[in-house]
C-alpha positions in Angstrom: 69.8 -0.6 -100.5 72.6 0.9 -98.6 74.5 -1.0 -96.0 73.3 1.1 -93.1 69.8 0.6 -94.1 70.3 -3.1 -94.2 71.6 -3.1 -90.5 68.7 -1.0 -89.5 66.3 -3.4 -91.1 67.9 -6.3 -89.5 67.8 -4.6 -86.2 64.0 -4.3 -86.6 63.6 -8.0 -87.2 61.4 -9.6 -84.6 63.2 -11.6 -82.0 60.7 -14.4 -82.5 61.7 -14.8 -86.2 65.4 -14.9 -85.2 64.8 -17.5 -82.6 62.8 -19.5 -85.1 65.6 -19.3 -87.6 68.3 -20.3 -84.9 66.8 -22.3 -81.9 70.2 -22.4 -80.0 70.6 -18.6 -79.8 68.5 -18.0 -76.6 70.4 -20.7 -74.6 73.7 -19.1 -75.5 72.5 -15.8 -74.3 71.2 -17.3 -71.1 74.5 -19.1 -70.5 76.4 -15.8 -71.1 74.2 -14.1 -68.6 74.7 -16.9 -66.0 78.5 -16.8 -66.6 78.4 -13.1 -66.2 76.5 -13.5 -62.9 79.0 -16.2 -61.7 81.9 -13.8 -62.5 80.3 -11.1 -60.4 79.6 -13.5 -57.5 83.2 -14.9 -57.7 84.6 -11.4 -57.7 82.5 -10.5 -54.7 83.6 -13.7 -52.9 87.2 -13.1 -53.7 86.9 -9.6 -52.4 85.3 -11.1 -49.2 88.2 -13.5 -48.8 90.8 -10.8 -49.3 88.9 -8.6 -46.8 88.7 -11.5 -44.4 92.4 -12.3 -44.7 93.2 -8.6 -44.3 91.1 -8.6 -41.1 92.4 -11.9 -39.8 96.1 -11.7 -40.7 97.0 -8.1 -40.8 99.1 -7.5 -37.7 97.9 -5.3 -34.9 99.5 -1.9 -34.9 102.1 -1.9 -32.1 101.9 0.9 -29.6 105.5 2.2 -29.3 106.5 3.6 -25.9 107.6 7.2 -25.9 111.1 6.4 -24.8 111.6 4.2 -27.9 109.8 6.5 -30.3 112.2 9.2 -29.1 115.1 7.1 -30.6 113.5 7.2 -34.1 116.3 7.9 -36.6 118.8 6.2 -34.3 120.7 3.1 -35.6 119.2 1.3 -32.6 115.6 2.1 -33.4 114.9 -1.1 -35.3 116.6 -3.2 -32.7 114.4 -1.8 -30.0 111.3 -2.4 -32.1 112.3 -6.1 -32.5 112.9 -6.4 -28.8 109.5 -4.9 -28.2 107.9 -7.3 -30.6 109.7 -10.3 -29.1 108.6 -9.3 -25.7 105.0 -9.2 -26.8 105.3 -12.6 -28.5 106.9 -14.2 -25.5 104.1 -12.9 -23.3 101.7 -14.9 -25.5 99.8 -11.9 -26.9 97.9 -12.6 -30.2 99.5 -10.8 -33.1 96.3 -10.7 -35.2 92.6 -11.6 -35.1 93.3 -15.2 -36.4 95.4 -16.0 -33.3 92.9 -14.3 -31.1 89.6 -15.8 -32.4 90.2 -18.7 -34.8 93.3 -20.6 -33.6 92.0 -21.4 -30.1 88.9 -22.9 -31.5 90.8 -25.1 -34.0 93.2 -26.2 -31.2 90.3 -27.1 -28.9 88.6 -29.0 -31.8 91.7 -31.2 -32.4 92.2 -31.7 -28.7 88.7 -33.1 -28.4 89.2 -35.1 -31.6 92.2 -36.9 -30.1 91.2 -37.0 -26.5 91.5 -40.8 -26.3 95.2 -40.4 -27.3 96.1 -37.9 -24.6 98.6 -39.1 -22.1 97.2 -37.3 -19.1 93.6 -36.3 -18.3 92.7 -32.7 -17.3 92.6 -31.9 -13.6 89.1 -31.8 -12.2 89.8 -31.1 -8.6 88.4 -28.2 -6.5 91.3 -27.6 -4.1 92.1 -24.1 -5.3 91.3 -21.8 -8.2 95.0 -21.0 -8.5 96.0 -24.5 -9.9 98.2 -24.3 -12.9 98.8 -27.2 -15.3 102.4 -28.0 -16.1 104.9 -30.9 -16.3 107.1 -31.3 -13.2 110.4 -30.8 -15.0 113.0 -33.2 -16.1 116.0 -32.6 -13.7 116.2 -33.9 -10.1 117.6 -31.3 -7.7 118.7 -32.5 -4.3 117.4 -30.3 -1.5 117.7 -32.6 1.6 120.7 -32.3 4.0 122.0 -35.8 3.4 124.7 -37.3 5.8 126.8 -38.9 3.0 127.3 -37.9 -0.6 125.9 -40.3 -3.2 123.0 -41.3 -0.9 119.6 -39.8 -0.9 117.6 -39.7 2.3 113.8 -39.5 2.5 112.3 -36.2 3.6 109.1 -34.1 3.6 110.4 -32.1 0.6 111.8 -33.0 -2.8 112.2 -30.9 -5.9 112.9 -30.8 -9.6 114.2 -27.9 -11.7 110.7 -26.5 -12.0 108.6 -27.9 -9.1 108.6 -28.6 -5.3 106.8 -31.6 -3.7 106.0 -31.2 0.0 104.3 -33.5 2.6 102.7 -31.7 5.6 101.7 -33.2 8.9 98.1 -33.1 7.5 99.2 -36.1 5.4 98.6 -34.2 2.2 101.2 -34.0 -0.6 101.4 -30.6 -2.3 103.1 -29.7 -5.6 104.2 -26.1 -6.2 105.7 -24.5 -9.3 109.0 -22.7 -9.0 108.4 -19.3 -10.5 109.3 -16.6 -7.9 106.4 -14.4 -7.1 104.2 -16.2 -9.6 104.6 -19.6 -8.0 101.4 -21.5 -7.5 99.9 -24.8 -6.3 99.8 -27.2 -9.2 98.0 -30.1 -7.5 97.5 -32.1 -4.3 97.3 -35.7 -3.4 94.9 -36.5 -0.5 95.0 -40.3 -0.5 96.5 -40.4 3.0 94.3 -37.7 4.6 91.9 -38.1 7.5 92.5 -41.8 8.2 92.4 -41.5 11.9 94.5 -43.0 14.7 97.1 -45.6 13.8 98.0 -44.2 10.4 101.0 -42.1 9.7 102.6 -40.9 6.4 106.2 -40.6 7.3 108.4 -39.2 4.4 109.1 -39.8 0.7 111.6 -40.0 -2.1 111.4 -38.5 -5.6 112.7 -40.8 -8.3 115.6 -39.6 -10.5 113.4 -39.4 -13.6 111.0 -37.0 -11.6 108.0 -39.1 -12.5 107.2 -40.8 -9.2 107.1 -40.4 -5.4 107.9 -43.3 -3.2 106.1 -42.7 0.1 106.8 -44.4 3.4 103.4 -45.0 4.9 102.3 -46.8 8.1 98.8 -48.1 8.5 97.1 -50.0 11.4 97.9 -53.3 9.7 101.2 -52.8 7.8 104.1 -50.8 6.8 104.1 -49.9 3.1 106.0 -48.1 0.3 103.4 -46.4 -1.9 104.4 -45.3 -5.4 102.6 -42.2 -6.7 102.7 -41.1 -10.4 103.4 -37.3 -10.4 104.0 -36.9 -14.1 100.8 -34.7 -14.1 100.9 -32.9 -10.8 97.2 -32.0 -11.1 96.3 -35.7 -11.3 98.7 -37.5 -9.0 97.7 -41.2 -8.8 98.8 -44.3 -6.9 100.3 -46.9 -9.1 102.0 -49.5 -6.9 102.4 -50.7 -3.3 105.2 -52.6 -1.6 103.6 -54.0 1.6 105.9 -55.6 4.3 103.2 -56.4 6.8 103.0 -55.5 10.5 106.4 -53.8 11.1 108.0 -50.7 12.4 109.9 -48.4 10.0 113.6 -47.8 10.7 115.3 -46.2 7.8 115.7 -46.0 4.0 118.1 -44.7 1.4 118.4 -44.5 -2.4 121.7 -45.1 -4.2 122.2 -45.5 -7.9 118.6 -46.5 -8.6 118.4 -49.0 -5.7 116.2 -48.4 -2.6 117.6 -49.8 0.7 114.6 -50.2 3.0 115.0 -51.3 6.7 112.2 -52.2 9.1 111.9 -54.3 12.3 109.6 -56.8 13.9 109.5 -58.0 17.4 110.8 -61.5 18.0 108.4 -63.9 19.7 108.9 -67.3 21.2 107.1 -70.3 19.7 107.1 -73.5 21.8 107.4 -75.6 18.7 109.8 -73.7 16.6 111.8 -71.8 19.2 112.7 -68.2 18.6 110.9 -67.0 15.6 108.5 -64.3 14.5 105.0 -65.7 14.5 103.8 -62.9 12.1 104.1 -63.4 8.3 107.6 -62.7 7.0 106.8 -61.8 3.4 106.7 -58.8 1.1 103.7 -58.3 -1.2 104.0 -56.2 -4.3 100.8 -54.8 -5.7 100.4 -52.9 -9.0 97.2 -51.1 -9.9 95.6 -52.8 -6.9 96.5 -56.3 -8.0 98.9 -58.6 -6.2 101.7 -59.3 -8.7 104.6 -60.7 -6.6 105.4 -62.1 -3.2 108.8 -62.5 -1.6 109.1 -64.7 1.5 111.8 -65.0 4.2 112.9 -67.9 6.3 115.5 -69.0 8.8 118.2 -69.2 6.1 118.0 -65.4 5.7 118.9 -64.7 9.3 122.4 -63.6 10.3 124.0 -62.7 13.7 122.0 -65.1 15.9 123.4 -63.7 19.2 120.2 -63.5 21.2 120.1 -60.9 23.9 117.2 -59.2 25.7 114.3 -57.6 23.8 115.2 -59.5 20.7 114.0 -58.1 17.4 114.4 -58.9 13.7 115.7 -56.2 11.5 114.8 -56.7 7.8 116.8 -55.2 5.0 115.5 -55.1 1.4 117.3 -53.9 -1.8 114.6 -52.8 -4.3 115.2 -51.9 -7.9 113.2 -48.6 -8.3 112.5 -48.9 -12.0 111.1 -52.5 -11.9 109.9 -52.5 -8.3 111.4 -55.9 -7.7 113.1 -57.1 -4.5 116.6 -58.0 -5.6 117.9 -59.2 -2.2 116.9 -59.4 1.4 118.6 -60.2 4.7 117.4 -60.4 8.3 119.6 -59.3 11.2 118.8 -60.9 14.6 119.9 -58.5 17.2 119.2 -57.5 20.8 117.9 -54.4 22.3 115.1 -51.9 21.5 115.3 -48.6 19.6 117.4 -49.8 16.8 119.0 -47.0 14.7 121.0 -47.1 11.5 123.8 -45.3 9.8 123.9 -46.0 6.1 127.1 -45.1 4.2 128.0 -45.5 0.6 129.0 -49.1 1.2 127.9 -50.2 4.6 124.8 -50.5 6.8 125.6 -50.0 10.4 123.0 -51.2 12.8 123.1 -49.7 16.3 121.4 -51.8 19.0 121.6 -50.5 22.6 121.1 -52.9 25.5 121.8 -53.0 29.3 123.7 -55.4 31.4 123.1 -55.7 35.1 124.9 -57.0 38.1 124.0 -57.3 41.8 126.7 -56.0 44.1 127.2 -55.1 47.8 128.5 -51.5 47.7 129.4 -50.0 51.1 127.2 -52.7 52.8 124.2 -51.7 50.7 122.7 -54.3 48.2 122.8 -52.5 44.9 121.8 -53.1 41.3 124.5 -51.9 38.9 123.2 -51.2 35.3 125.6 -50.5 32.5 124.7 -49.4 29.0 126.3 -51.1 26.0 125.8 -51.0 22.3 126.0 -53.8 19.8 127.0 -52.5 16.3 126.5 -54.9 13.4 127.8 -54.1 9.9 126.4 -55.2 6.6 127.8 -54.4 3.2 125.5 -53.8 0.1 125.8 -53.3 -3.6 125.3 -55.0 -6.9 125.8 -58.4 -5.3 123.3 -57.7 -2.6 123.8 -57.9 1.2 126.7 -59.4 3.0 127.1 -59.7 6.8 130.5 -58.3 8.0 130.2 -59.1 11.7 129.4 -57.3 14.9 131.2 -55.7 17.8 130.1 -54.6 21.3 131.0 -51.1 22.5 130.8 -49.9 26.1 128.4 -47.0 26.4 125.7 -45.4 24.2 125.7 -43.5 20.9 123.9 -40.2 20.9 122.8 -40.3 17.2 123.6 -41.7 13.8 125.9 -38.7 13.2 128.2 -40.1 15.9 129.2 -42.9 13.5 131.3 -42.8 10.4 133.2 -45.1 8.1 136.6 -44.4 6.6 137.3 -47.2 4.1 137.1 -50.2 6.5 137.6 -48.3 9.7 134.4 -47.8 11.8 134.7 -44.6 13.9 132.4 -44.1 16.8 131.9 -41.6 19.7 130.2 -43.0 22.8 129.3 -42.1 26.4 129.7 -44.9 28.9 128.9 -45.1 32.6 127.1 -47.1 35.3 123.8 -46.4 37.1 123.8 -47.7 40.7 120.4 -48.4 42.2 120.5 -48.6 46.0 117.9 -51.2 47.0 117.5 -49.8 50.5 117.5 -46.0 50.0 116.1 -46.3 46.4 118.6 -43.7 45.3 120.3 -43.8 41.9 123.8 -42.5 41.3 125.8 -42.3 38.1 129.4 -43.5 38.2 132.4 -43.9 35.9 131.1 -41.6 33.1 133.4 -41.5 30.2 133.4 -39.9 26.7 135.3 -42.1 24.2 136.3 -42.2 20.6 136.8 -45.6 19.0 138.4 -46.6 15.7 137.6 -50.3 14.8 138.9 -52.1 11.7 136.0 -54.2 10.4 138.1 -56.4 8.2 140.8 -57.2 10.8 138.1 -57.3 13.5 140.2 -55.4 16.0 140.4 -51.9 17.6 143.2 -50.0 16.0 142.9 -46.6 17.8 141.0 -44.9 20.6 140.8 -41.8 22.7 139.3 -42.8 26.0 137.9 -40.5 28.6 138.7 -37.3 26.6 136.2 -35.2 28.7 135.9 -34.7 32.4 133.8 -37.3 34.3 130.7 -35.0 34.7 130.3 -34.6 30.9 128.4 -36.6 28.4 128.3 -36.4 24.6 125.5 -34.3 23.2 126.3 -34.0 19.5 128.9 -35.2 17.0 129.8 -34.3 13.4 132.4 -36.0 11.1 133.8 -33.9 8.4 136.4 -36.1 6.6 139.2 -36.8 9.0 138.0 -34.0 11.3 135.6 -34.8 14.2 133.7 -32.2 16.2 132.2 -33.3 19.5 130.0 -31.2 21.9 129.7 -32.5 25.4 127.8 -30.9 28.3 128.3 -30.6 32.0 126.4 -28.8 34.8 128.3 -26.0 36.5 126.5 -24.1 39.2 123.1 -24.9 37.8 124.2 -23.8 34.3 125.0 -26.2 31.4 128.5 -25.6 30.0 129.2 -26.9 26.4 132.8 -27.7 25.7 133.7 -28.3 22.0 136.3 -31.0 21.2 138.2 -31.2 18.0 139.9 -34.4 16.7 142.2 -35.0 13.7 142.0 -38.6 12.5 144.3 -38.3 9.5 146.8 -40.6 11.4 145.3 -43.3 13.6 148.7 -43.7 15.3 148.7 -40.1 16.4 145.2 -38.8 16.9 145.3 -35.1 17.8 142.7 -33.9 20.3 142.0 -30.3 21.3 139.6 -29.0 24.0 138.4 -25.7 22.5 136.9 -24.3 25.7 133.5 -23.9 27.4 130.4 -22.2 26.1 127.2 -21.7 28.0 124.4 -24.0 26.9 124.8 -27.2 24.8 124.5 -28.2 21.2 122.2 -30.9 19.9 123.1 -30.5 16.2 126.5 -29.7 14.7 127.2 -29.0 11.0 130.2 -27.6 9.1 129.1 -24.2 7.6 131.9 -23.8 5.0 134.6 -21.2 4.9 136.1 -22.4 8.1 132.9 -22.1 10.2 130.9 -24.6 12.2 127.3 -24.1 13.3 125.8 -25.6 16.5 122.1 -25.7 17.3 121.0 -26.4 20.9 119.7 -25.1 24.1 120.5 -22.6 26.8 118.7 -21.4 29.9 115.6 -19.3 29.4 114.1 -16.6 31.7 112.7 -19.4 34.0 116.2 -21.0 34.3 114.9 -24.0 32.3 116.6 -25.2 29.2 114.0 -24.3 26.6 115.7 -21.3 25.0 117.0 -21.9 21.5 120.7 -21.1 20.9 122.4 -21.1 17.5 126.1 -20.7 17.8 128.7 -20.0 15.0 132.2 -21.3 15.6 135.4 -20.5 13.7 137.7 -23.4 12.9 141.2 -22.0 13.6 143.0 -25.2 12.7 144.2 -25.9 16.2 141.1 -24.8 18.0 137.4 -23.9 17.6 136.4 -20.4 18.8 132.8 -19.1 19.2 132.1 -16.1 16.9 128.5 -15.2 17.6 125.1 -16.6 18.7 121.4 -16.1 18.4 119.1 -16.9 21.4 115.3 -17.1 21.4 113.7 -17.5 24.8 110.8 -19.8 25.7 110.5 -21.6 22.4 110.3 -25.2 21.0 112.3 -25.9 17.9 113.1 -28.9 15.5 115.7 -31.5 16.5 116.3 -32.8 12.9 118.7 -31.3 10.4 116.1 -31.8 7.7 114.0 -29.1 9.3 116.6 -26.4 8.7 117.6 -24.5 5.7 121.4 -24.2 5.5 122.8 -22.0 2.8 126.5 -21.4 3.7 127.3 -19.6 0.4 124.9 -16.8 1.2 125.0 -17.2 5.0 121.3 -18.0 5.5 119.8 -20.3 8.2 116.0 -20.8 8.1 113.8 -22.7 10.5 110.5 -22.7 12.3 109.7 -22.4 16.0 106.8 -22.3 18.4 106.9 -19.3 20.7 105.4 -20.1 24.1 105.0 -16.4 24.9 102.6 -15.7 22.0 98.8 -15.6 22.7 97.9 -17.4 19.4 98.8 -20.8 18.1 101.1 -19.5 15.4 104.3 -21.2 14.2 107.0 -18.6 13.4 109.4 -19.0 10.5 112.8 -17.2 11.2 115.4 -16.5 8.6 118.9 -15.6 10.0 121.8 -14.3 8.0 125.5 -14.7 9.1 127.6 -11.9 7.6 130.9 -13.4 8.9 130.8 -11.6 12.2 127.2 -11.7 13.6 123.8 -13.4 13.2 121.0 -11.0 12.3 117.3 -11.7 11.8 116.5 -11.2 8.1 112.8 -12.1 8.2 110.1 -13.5 10.5 106.9 -15.0 9.1 103.9 -16.1 11.3 101.8 -19.1 10.2 98.5 -19.0 12.1 96.9 -22.0 13.7 99.9 -24.3 13.2 100.9 -24.9 16.8 103.9 -27.1 17.4 104.3 -27.8 13.7 107.9 -26.5 13.5 109.4 -29.9 12.7 107.2 -30.3 9.6 108.2 -26.9 8.2 110.5 -27.0 5.1 112.1 -24.2 3.2 114.4 -23.9 0.2 116.3 -21.1 -1.4 116.1 -20.8 -5.2 117.3 -17.9 -7.4 116.8 -15.2 -4.7 113.5 -16.5 -3.3 112.9 -18.6 -0.2 110.0 -21.0 -0.6 108.5 -21.9 2.8 106.0 -24.7 3.3 104.1 -25.5 6.5 101.2 -27.9 6.1 98.7 -26.2 3.8 100.5 -22.9 4.0 102.9 -21.7 1.3 104.9 -18.5 1.5 107.4 -16.9 -0.8 110.1 -14.6 0.6 112.0 -12.5 -1.8 115.5 -11.8 -0.6 117.0 -8.3 -0.8 
């Protein structure tokens, strides 16, 4: 039989006979078929994966603008393409389908998986749909017009490098992002809102680490410092309280991580213990609602026990901000009401006005002569705590804390003195012996080392003072023919043995605030006569310091308005010549407060911008504004405006 015939015959053999001869043969064939099927499935699956990867990770085709496409072939073409790609990436646009559809779901899954480990919870408030979530930045930026360098004063506005905190007179704390036209509200704190009569949220600090606000808050029962965690601006929460009891707030400053807090309580007489305050004299510190520490005071903490009329106790605390511990405390016993403080880098100067009286027969008339005096007490403070440096009485009154300055150990003060004579028969009052005086008192030697007495005519009194190093500017005012005239006086205190004094002339109106405006200019803010011949017109005057005199350069006058009396309410930007402030215009029919931005170009003051804030009547003092990178951010209660400068 031929070979081919054999193969043919074998091929005709019944499969059953083959299977009977070799029982394993069908399993091998079935396995081969299964493997072949798996290979086909694997190939299809691989093809699916490759297709999915191509769909997920292939970059989107980038639409190239015509102006860039026109540069094709240029050596800069690739550079422009890279810049275009970077711009798209920086804007957060997805580069492929994975970033658009898959990555957000994975991110959300792991966020939920680790929700118990998240430092801050998501904001769930309903204040505004424009809330944005962000950290408040890491760098503290001072925005308040502080009297002395190195000291931080509380205010209604504080800021970081990325955010602004603002407290309106609606007792709500707002947080805004600093992002030009895209700036938004990041969160609010309403814990002080709608508490009714007897409650007042006064001002606040921002800690240097930008994590907490320290708010000065007055309730019906007590004066408190409330610490609010603002690490997450959308979820600001109260963390601690320093409660000083039933007291009146006086002043506060921060220096090098230490908070100096001053408040007063009225002195009462106790028949058993003599002069002493019958109210509790202790400080309670609460953390997370729990009382954790109490600091008490007694007679051993009192200094300057010269009892005069209307006696009060002035408390001073030095508080470490980081640990919230009271490191030291002292009580100043002093006379008079309406205490005020000037706090310098080393000293606390307590100003306590009081009145002495004497009954005299003047021109046969029985008369009561009242003369104003001021007791100034000085305390030093620092790492070792408080130390009482003594006190001194000055004849006259001090117009504001800006009328006091310290040069090393020399206390420099500007006063107005005089006597009020009350005729007991005619019931008429007359003012006599008015004098404007400058005093230089050495606190260590406890003696007066220099003075300029009666430097202004008798019919003038001091209206505003500003110290600028060894230069002192003083505005007085006198009435001439029914019009106030505002002389400006210039003093050089570089040599106490030879104080130079210059009368720079008379200007209509009078200044209540004075401030150096850099580049040899001085700004005065005050009043002049309005159309009704009353002194309710705002007048902003620019003076030029000529070295030996001060000359008026230009002024801005707004008739029939009310305006703030605090430096903190004004935006001063001498570098760019801007002055920003809010007023209430009595001639308007609505209740709007008007924000005005002036620009001084070196020769004149011009109105750069006016913005109306509806339904904010007489809220000008609570308005705050700040200039950042060509934008002015204006805040007035719940209103927030952004002004882009030209």
